[in-house]
C-alpha positions, -999 to 999 in steps of 0.1 A, spaced: -373 -592 747 -377 -615 718 -363 -604 685 -392 -591 666 -395 -586 627 -419 -559 613 -449 -577 596 -451 -575 559 -481 -555 554 -484 -517 546 -493 -492 574 -493 -460 553 -527 -440 555 -549 -438 519 -535 -402 515 -498 -413 525 -500 -440 500 -514 -415 472 -485 -391 481 -459 -417 473 -476 -427 441 -479 -391 430 -441 -387 439 -432 -418 418 -452 -407 388 -440 -371 392 -403 -376 392 -406 -398 361 -430 -374 343 -402 -347 347 -377 -367 331 -401 -372 299 -409 -336 298 -375 -326 301 -368 -352 271 -396 -337 252 -385 -302 255 -350 -311 243 -363 -331 216 -385 -301 203 -357 -278 206 -332 -303 188 -308 -299 221 -286 -323 235 -281 -330 274 -245 -326 286 -258 -324 323 -281 -352 335 -283 -342 371 -317 -323 368 -331 -354 358 -336 -380 388 -343 -419 391 -369 -427 418 -352 -448 446 -370 -466 479 -342 -478 503 -361 -488 534 -355 -519 550 -377 -549 564 -412 -549 549 -417 -509 545 -435 -514 512 -411 -507 486 -422 -539 465 -458 -532 469 -451 -495 456 -436 -510 423 -460 -539 418 -491 -516 421 -480 -483 407 -499 -486 371 -530 -501 385 -532 -474 413 -527 -443 387 -559 -460 370 -576 -461 403 -601 -431 404 -594 -419 437 -555 -421 433 -560 -404 397 -582 -377 411 -558 -370 441 -528 -367 413 -546 -345 391 -554 -320 419 -516 -317 422 -508 -311 387 -503 -279 369 -510 -274 334 -522 -296 307 -489 -313 298 -487 -329 329 -521 -341 330 -514 -357 293 -484 -373 307 -505 -388 335 -528 -404 309 -500 -415 290 -482 -432 321 -520 -451 329 -514 -471 296 -479 -484 305 -471 -519 309 -453 -533 339 -420 -550 341 -410 -560 379 -376 -575 378 -363 -591 412 -328 -587 413 -322 -605 446 -289 -623 443 -278 -602 414 -239 -586 421 -230 -577 384 -249 -560 357 -247 -593 339 -266 -611 365 -295 -582 359 -291 -589 322 -300 -624 328 -326 -616 350 -342 -596 323 -337 -619 297 -317 -653 304 -320 -668 268 -307 -636 253 -278 -628 277 -265 -659 293 -240 -668 263 -223 -632 266 -192 -630 289 -201 -595 302 -231 -573 301 -229 -533 300 -250 -505 307 -257 -500 271 -266 -534 264 -294 -533 292 -306 -500 279 -308 -512 244 -330 -543 259 -354 -521 278 -356 -495 250 -365 -523 228 -390 -535 252 -409 -504 253 -409 -495 217 -427 -528 213 -458 -522 236 -489 -509 224 -490 -477 238 -448 -474 235 -451 -470 272 -432 -492 299 -427 -491 337 -395 -508 347 -390 -517 384 -357 -529 395 -363 -545 430 -344 -559 458 -310 -542 443 -291 -545 475 -266 -575 464 -253 -552 437 -237 -530 462 -214 -505 444 -227 -520 408 -259 -502 414 -242 -471 401 -237 -491 369 -275 -499 370 -282 -460 371 -260 -456 341 -282 -479 323 -313 -458 332 -294 -428 320 -285 -446 286 -322 -454 281 -330 -417 285 -302 -410 261 -320 -432 237 -355 -420 242 -339 -383 235 -322 -395 202 -349 -416 189 -363 -409 157 -403 -408 154 -427 -412 183 -405 -412 218 -411 -443 239 -423 -432 276 -401 -454 298 -406 -451 338 -382 -462 365 -380 -472 400 -354 -488 421 -358 -504 455 -339 -522 479 -319 -522 510 -283 -522 520 -272 -501 491 -239 -482 498 -246 -444 497 -222 -435 470 -234 -459 445 -271 -440 445 -260 -405 447 -238 -379 459 -219 -344 446 -202 -362 420 -232 -384 408 -242 -381 370 -278 -380 376 -303 -369 404 -321 -390 431 -356 -388 443 -362 -404 474 -395 -423 478 -400 -421 517 -424 -446 527 -424 -432 565 -442 -456 587 -427 -440 617 -457 -424 632 -474 -457 635 -447 -470 655 -442 -439 677 -471 -423 683 -462 -401 709 -441 -374 690 -422 -360 722 -403 -394 719 -390 -389 685 -359 -365 690 -343 -389 716 -348 -418 695 -335 -402 666 -305 -388 685 -295 -425 692 -298 -434 658 -276 -404 647 -250 -414 673 -249 -448 659 -241 -433 625 -216 -407 636 -196 -432 653 -196 -458 627 -206 -484 653 -213 -521 641 -251 -524 651 -274 -556 656 -309 -562 646 -315 -574 684 -300 -539 699 -329 -521 716 -335 -486 718 -362 -467 736 -393 -451 721 -408 -434 748 -421 -458 774 -415 -485 751 -386 -503 736 -381 -515 699 -353 -537 682 -333 -520 656 -348 -543 632 -381 -531 639 -371 -493 640 -351 -496 606 -382 -513 590 -401 -478 597 -375 -453 585 -354 -444 551 -320 -458 565 -289 -469 544 -268 -496 558 -238 -512 549 -219 -546 557 -185 -547 573 -160 -554 547 -146 -584 570 -169 -602 593 -167 -588 629 -158 -618 654 -191 -628 675 -215 -605 653 -225 -621 623 -252 -602 614 -234 -568 621 -242 -538 601 -235 -502 600 -261 -472 597 -249 -449 571 -274 -424 562 -309 -416 575 -332 -393 556 -352 -387 587 -323 -366 601 -337 -339 578 -367 -335 603 -347 -334 632 -315 -316 625 -318 -294 593 -338 -285 565 -318 -292 537 -305 -329 524 -268 -336 526 -253 -370 511 -233 -380 539 -244 -373 577 -210 -388 590 -196 -358 578 -220 -330 575 -237 -334 608 -208 -324 628 -206 -290 610 -243 -282 617 -251 -253 643 -284 -253 653 -303 -247 686 -316 -284 683 -281 -299 686 -273 -283 721 -288 -312 738 -268 -332 714 -234 -318 721 -240 -316 757 -251 -351 764 -224 -364 735 -199 -384 759 -225 -399 782 -248 -411 751 -217 -426 731 -207 -449 760 -242 -462 759 -243 -466 726 -214 -486 723 -225 -510 752 -256 -520 736 -242 -525 704 -211 -544 715 -228 -564 741 -264 -567 721 -277 -551 749 -303 -521 752 -299 -483 752 -316 -474 787 -345 -453 783 -337 -431 809 -306 -419 793 -305 -384 783 
């Protein structure tokens, strides 16, 4: 079967698309309302974890960039605006929608950026190129200045293709938090600044976790239904993906997984799921494009109702009826997964 790459086109239904736009707006508006409340009460914020930054981390043409590039324009679309307004409660939220519609957009392609200094040069090469290093405060000050200079004092900032930052993504999140702090402390009308981070291959512990100083709102661009119309076929396919994550097996894009009566490469499946991957610290002989599956948001639907930050640890402790088949067939499926990944083969569709 020839290696296939997912097509770069959006397969979300209109209402799915509006839901993602709503989620992106809502998480940013919630932060702004929190900041305004604290400014009114003259309170500082010691714990930023209730404030979340929007992150999309799917792979291979799932629509992450499209969502960011079209966010403000779509907020001004009459159909989208009506959809969002129906989901909002209270005039405060609706006022925030009106302000967000007036925001200017700044899309930043961070492909190839490995440090925060690289990010700064992408933001403004002339301003930051002469500096030997750049910190979160420097980037926060620059972004805040951009927002304060806009006509409406409103700015939407999209950091796209953040994967090359790897562990340094946490520094980018610190910059976001520093912007929020500047908004809180600003004397006069507070600029409104909205954030969205997107990219693949980002280490899980750099995005969030139990010790994260701020929250994360996952923007899930779930295109799986279009790929797998037979819902009865989902659990078995998820099971294989869970096994690959649990066993920390090196995967390859051409590895085939059964999807009902069909087979699809991991390359195609990962483009339709919210999946984190990581690259091996050292290259694996004969597997130049190898990666590990680290985390799958879609496990929520199959295994548990509450989100956990690392499925490799938490999943082993879960005791639910839906996992009985998982435990009883563990050894058999482990062998199949290992064979498929090691030999670039396919996991047989008849496995149970």
